[in-house]
C-alpha positions in Angstrom: 144.3 55.9 45.1 143.2 59.0 47.0 145.4 57.8 50.0 148.4 57.4 47.7 147.7 60.8 46.1 147.5 62.4 49.6 150.7 60.8 50.6 152.4 62.1 47.5 151.0 65.6 48.2 152.4 65.5 51.7 155.8 64.5 50.3 155.6 67.3 47.8 154.9 69.8 50.5 157.8 68.7 52.8 160.2 71.5 53.6 163.5 71.4 51.7 166.5 70.0 53.6 168.7 72.6 55.2 171.8 73.4 53.2 174.9 71.6 54.2 177.3 73.7 56.4 179.9 75.6 54.5 183.6 74.6 54.7 184.2 77.8 56.7 181.5 76.9 59.2 183.0 73.4 59.6 186.4 74.8 60.1 185.1 77.1 62.8 183.6 74.0 64.6 186.9 72.3 64.4 188.7 75.3 65.9 186.3 75.6 68.7 186.5 71.8 69.5 190.3 72.0 69.4 190.3 74.8 71.9 188.0 72.8 74.2 190.5 69.9 73.9 193.1 72.3 75.1 191.1 72.7 78.3 191.5 68.9 78.8 195.2 68.6 78.0 197.7 71.3 78.9 199.9 72.1 76.0 197.7 70.6 73.3 197.2 74.1 71.7 200.6 75.3 70.6 199.4 78.6 69.2 196.1 80.4 68.7 195.4 83.8 67.1 191.7 83.5 66.2 188.8 85.4 67.8 189.5 85.8 71.5 185.9 85.0 72.4 186.2 81.5 70.9 189.0 80.7 73.3 187.2 82.3 76.2 184.0 80.3 75.5 185.9 77.1 75.0 187.8 77.4 78.3 184.7 78.5 80.2 182.4 75.7 79.0 184.4 72.8 77.5 182.5 69.7 76.5 183.6 66.4 78.0 185.9 64.2 75.9 183.0 61.9 75.2 180.9 64.8 73.8 183.9 66.0 71.8 184.4 62.6 70.3 180.8 62.6 69.1 181.2 66.1 67.8 184.4 65.2 65.9 182.7 62.1 64.4 179.8 64.3 63.1 182.3 66.9 61.8 184.3 64.3 60.0 181.3 63.0 58.1 180.3 66.6 57.2 183.7 67.4 55.9 183.8 64.3 53.8 180.5 65.5 52.2 182.0 68.9 51.6 185.1 67.4 50.0 183.1 65.4 47.5 180.9 68.5 46.8 183.8 70.9 46.3 183.8 72.5 42.9 187.4 73.4 42.6 190.7 71.7 43.4 191.7 74.2 46.1 188.5 73.7 48.0 188.9 69.9 47.7 192.5 70.1 48.9 191.4 72.2 51.9 188.6 69.9 52.8 190.8 66.8 52.5 193.4 68.4 54.7 190.8 69.5 57.3 189.5 66.0 57.4 192.9 64.7 58.3 193.2 67.3 61.1 189.9 66.2 62.5 190.9 62.5 62.4 194.1 63.3 64.3 192.2 65.3 66.9 189.6 62.5 67.3 192.4 60.0 68.0 194.0 62.4 70.4 190.8 62.4 72.4 191.0 58.7 72.7 194.5 59.1 74.0 193.3 61.6 76.5 191.0 58.9 77.8 193.9 56.4 78.1 194.0 54.6 74.8 197.4 53.4 73.7 198.4 51.7 70.5 201.8 50.6 69.1 204.2 53.4 68.5 204.1 53.5 64.7 200.3 53.3 64.7 200.1 56.2 67.2 202.4 58.3 65.0 200.5 57.6 61.9 197.1 58.4 63.5 198.3 61.6 65.0 200.6 62.9 62.3 199.4 61.2 59.1 202.9 59.8 58.5 204.0 56.3 59.3 207.7 56.3 60.4 210.3 53.8 59.2 211.8 52.2 62.2 215.2 50.6 61.5 217.0 48.1 63.7 219.7 49.6 65.9 222.2 47.4 64.2 221.7 49.6 61.1 223.5 52.4 62.8 226.6 50.4 63.9 228.4 51.1 60.7 227.9 54.9 61.4 229.3 54.4 64.9 232.3 52.6 63.4 233.0 55.6 61.1 232.7 58.0 63.9 235.3 56.0 65.8 237.8 57.1 63.2 236.8 60.7 63.6 237.3 60.7 67.3 240.7 59.0 67.9 241.5 57.7 71.3 240.6 54.9 73.7 237.6 54.4 76.0 233.9 54.8 75.5 233.0 56.5 72.2 230.1 58.5 73.7 232.5 59.9 76.4 235.1 60.7 73.8 232.5 62.5 71.6 231.2 64.4 74.7 234.8 65.4 75.6 235.3 66.7 72.0 232.0 68.5 72.0 232.9 70.2 75.2 235.8 72.0 73.4 233.1 73.7 71.3 230.9 75.0 74.0 229.8 78.6 73.7 230.5 80.4 77.0 227.2 81.6 78.6 228.4 85.3 78.4 228.8 85.0 74.6 225.7 82.9 73.9 223.3 85.8 73.2 225.7 87.4 70.7 226.3 84.1 68.9 222.6 83.4 68.7 221.7 86.8 67.5 224.3 86.7 64.7 223.0 83.2 63.7 219.4 84.3 63.7 220.2 87.4 61.7 222.0 85.4 59.0 219.2 82.8 58.8 216.7 85.7 58.3 218.9 87.4 55.7 219.1 84.2 53.6 215.4 83.4 54.0 214.4 86.9 52.8 216.2 86.3 49.6 213.6 83.7 48.7 210.5 84.2 50.9 208.6 87.4 51.4 207.9 88.4 55.0 205.6 91.1 56.3 206.9 94.4 57.6 207.5 94.4 61.4 207.9 90.6 61.8 210.4 89.7 64.5 211.0 87.3 67.3 212.5 87.7 70.8 215.2 85.5 72.2 215.1 84.3 75.8 217.0 81.7 77.8 215.3 79.3 80.2 216.0 76.2 82.3 214.3 73.1 83.5 212.7 72.0 80.3 212.6 68.6 78.5 213.2 70.3 75.1 216.3 72.1 73.9 214.4 75.1 72.3 210.9 76.2 71.7 209.2 78.8 69.4 206.0 80.5 70.6 204.3 82.2 67.7 202.1 84.9 69.2 200.2 86.0 66.0 200.4 89.2 64.0 204.0 88.3 63.1 206.0 88.2 66.3 207.4 85.1 67.9 209.5 84.2 71.0 212.2 81.6 70.9 213.2 80.1 74.2 216.6 78.3 74.4 217.1 75.8 77.2 220.5 76.2 78.8 220.3 73.2 81.2 223.0 71.5 79.1 226.1 73.2 77.6 225.5 74.8 74.3 227.8 73.7 71.4 228.6 76.1 68.6 227.0 73.9 65.9 223.5 74.4 67.5 223.4 78.1 66.8 222.5 78.0 63.1 220.4 74.9 63.7 218.2 76.7 66.2 218.2 79.9 64.3 216.9 78.2 61.2 214.6 75.6 62.9 212.9 77.9 65.4 213.1 81.1 63.3 214.0 81.4 59.6 212.8 79.6 57.6 211.4 77.4 60.3 208.7 77.8 62.9 208.5 81.6 62.9 208.1 81.8 59.1 205.7 78.8 59.2 203.6 80.6 61.8 203.5 83.8 59.6 202.3 81.8 56.6 199.7 79.8 58.6 198.3 83.0 60.0 198.2 84.4 56.4 196.1 81.5 55.3 193.7 82.3 58.1 193.5 86.1 57.8 193.8 86.5 54.0 192.1 83.3 52.8 189.6 82.9 55.6 190.8 79.4 56.5 189.8 79.4 60.2 191.5 76.0 60.8 194.9 77.8 60.5 194.1 80.1 63.4 194.9 77.2 65.8 197.9 75.0 65.9 197.4 71.8 67.9 200.7 70.3 69.0 199.6 66.9 67.8 198.4 67.1 64.2 199.5 66.3 60.6 201.2 69.7 60.6 203.8 68.2 62.9 206.0 66.4 60.3 205.9 69.5 58.0 206.7 72.0 60.8 209.4 70.0 62.6 210.8 68.4 59.5 210.7 71.7 57.7 212.5 73.3 60.6 215.3 70.7 60.4 215.5 70.9 56.6 215.6 74.7 56.9 219.3 74.6 57.9 220.4 73.0 54.7 217.9 75.1 52.8 219.4 78.3 54.0 223.0 77.1 54.2 223.5 74.7 51.2 226.8 73.0 50.7 229.7 74.5 52.6 227.8 77.7 53.4 227.1 76.7 57.0 230.7 75.8 57.8 231.9 79.0 56.1 229.6 81.3 58.2 230.5 79.5 61.4 234.2 79.9 60.7 234.0 83.5 59.7 231.5 84.8 62.2 230.3 82.5 64.9 233.5 80.9 66.1 235.2 84.3 66.6 232.1 85.5 68.5 232.2 82.5 70.7 236.0 82.8 71.3 236.6 79.4 69.6 239.4 78.6 67.1 237.9 78.7 63.5 240.7 76.4 62.2 239.2 73.5 64.1 235.7 74.0 62.6 236.0 71.6 59.7 236.8 68.6 62.0 233.8 69.4 64.2 231.6 69.9 61.2 232.6 66.5 59.8 231.8 64.8 63.2 228.3 66.5 63.3 227.6 65.4 59.7 228.3 61.8 60.6 226.3 62.0 63.8 223.3 63.3 61.9 223.1 59.8 60.3 222.3 58.5 63.8 219.1 60.6 64.1 216.9 57.7 63.2 218.2 55.6 66.1 216.3 57.9 68.4 213.1 56.7 66.8 214.0 53.1 67.3 214.7 53.6 71.0 211.5 55.6 71.4 209.5 52.8 69.7 211.1 50.1 71.9 210.6 52.2 75.0 207.0 53.3 74.4 206.0 49.8 73.3 207.4 48.4 76.6 210.2 46.4 75.0 212.9 48.1 77.1 213.0 49.8 80.4 213.7 53.5 81.0 217.3 52.8 82.1 217.8 50.7 79.0 216.4 53.5 76.9 218.8 56.0 78.5 221.8 53.6 77.9 220.8 53.1 74.2 220.4 56.9 73.7 223.9 57.3 75.1 225.3 54.7 72.8 223.5 55.6 69.6 223.3 59.4 70.0 226.7 59.6 71.6 225.7 61.9 74.5 226.3 62.0 78.2 223.9 60.2 80.6 222.4 63.6 81.6 221.7 64.5 77.9 220.3 61.0 77.3 218.0 61.3 80.4 216.7 64.6 79.0 216.1 62.9 75.7 214.1 60.1 77.3 212.2 62.7 79.4 211.1 64.3 76.1 209.9 60.9 74.8 208.0 60.4 78.1 206.2 63.7 77.6 205.7 63.9 73.8 205.7 60.2 72.9 205.6 59.6 69.1 206.0 63.4 68.4 209.7 62.5 68.0 209.0 61.1 64.5 208.3 64.6 63.2 212.0 65.7 63.3 213.5 62.7 61.5 210.7 61.3 59.3 209.4 64.8 58.6 212.8 66.0 57.5 213.4 63.0 55.3 210.0 63.5 53.7 210.5 67.2 52.9 214.1 66.8 51.7 213.1 64.1 49.3 210.2 66.2 48.0 212.3 69.3 47.5 215.0 67.3 45.7 212.4 66.0 43.3 211.5 69.5 42.3 215.0 70.2 40.9 218.6 70.6 41.9 218.8 74.4 42.1 218.6 76.2 45.4 215.6 78.2 44.1 213.7 75.1 43.3 214.1 73.9 46.9 212.9 77.2 48.2 209.9 77.1 45.9 209.1 73.6 47.1 209.3 74.7 50.8 207.2 77.7 50.2 204.5 75.6 48.5 204.3 73.4 51.6 203.8 76.2 54.1 201.6 78.5 52.0 198.7 76.1 51.3 196.9 73.3 53.0 199.4 70.4 52.9 199.5 66.9 54.3 202.5 64.5 54.4 200.8 62.4 51.8 200.9 65.4 49.3 204.7 65.1 49.4 205.0 61.3 48.9 
């Protein structure tokens, strides 16, 4: 009895368990680990605007991938506890979203060490969105319709390329065309989304890249958009890039992510890993941003009235080119099918290039550039198509008015959001 009493006394005197780490502390651990991952994979960190010393420390003394995996596993368990303990819906949503970011990073560490899984599984584990892969035969009816839009004989891809070449913006006029497009994208975005004073982004032209354009958000509201001029630049791309890379796309997304960090104290939004569940929302949102800013015939009207004259092109021919581009957009999903077959080793690289030529209706040079993108970024390609489909469907469910679509888009970029929140 005395022994039992003594044991109880010892238990009663045991020190209390340390408090569980706060969500802010867990977010900081995630950011630091992500920065260390960037030391192992060049390009993994797309943007960072947190404390400079975190980045300096991460680059100076990065843990091994094995150590980082263990750290991510511990962090995942702690975030799950924090999610269950959260007292309000906003904190639970934040914790749940952070948990998905950690799961994605944990899988990326496995990929850094050589792990490969089937294409759709890789996409789901990195981006929290499982893509729908349709057979290539699904797109044959679209090709048949495009045949009627591009009369003539010979290979359809060559005919489309020849037609597209009539709408190339001369290099000497490209900067003026792009600046006009960007300014109009910005003007239309500002009608619905508040932006801070002094925000801006610079436009530069580059070569020898696997991508067509890239936005670098530098923090504190400026961005840089780089446009790759390796291939001729068709007039229809101007508003596409202005909206996708700028307004209301990546530049605006970066501003609102940084706002969550600086105003809400959400440290996880001080870093933007390239491979994360933000991918479908960012890339899909960038693509959707064109129709959001230019609903109905607005895109065609602005191209005819402003961009075609600036490019030295005949505005009277704009409707025919617009109809072709609308039809070709229906082929976007074919790129995912080719990527899936190629990365799952069902077809060779040469076969992938040939299929891209056939189902994207581009030259061999453009098709090779597209496959080079797949080589480098792998399942990242799903973000453009599957992400856009996801966001468009979500916005349409919020109402038919333009203002409802803008409110839906703003809700996505201004709070912790996962693809599953939109399904």
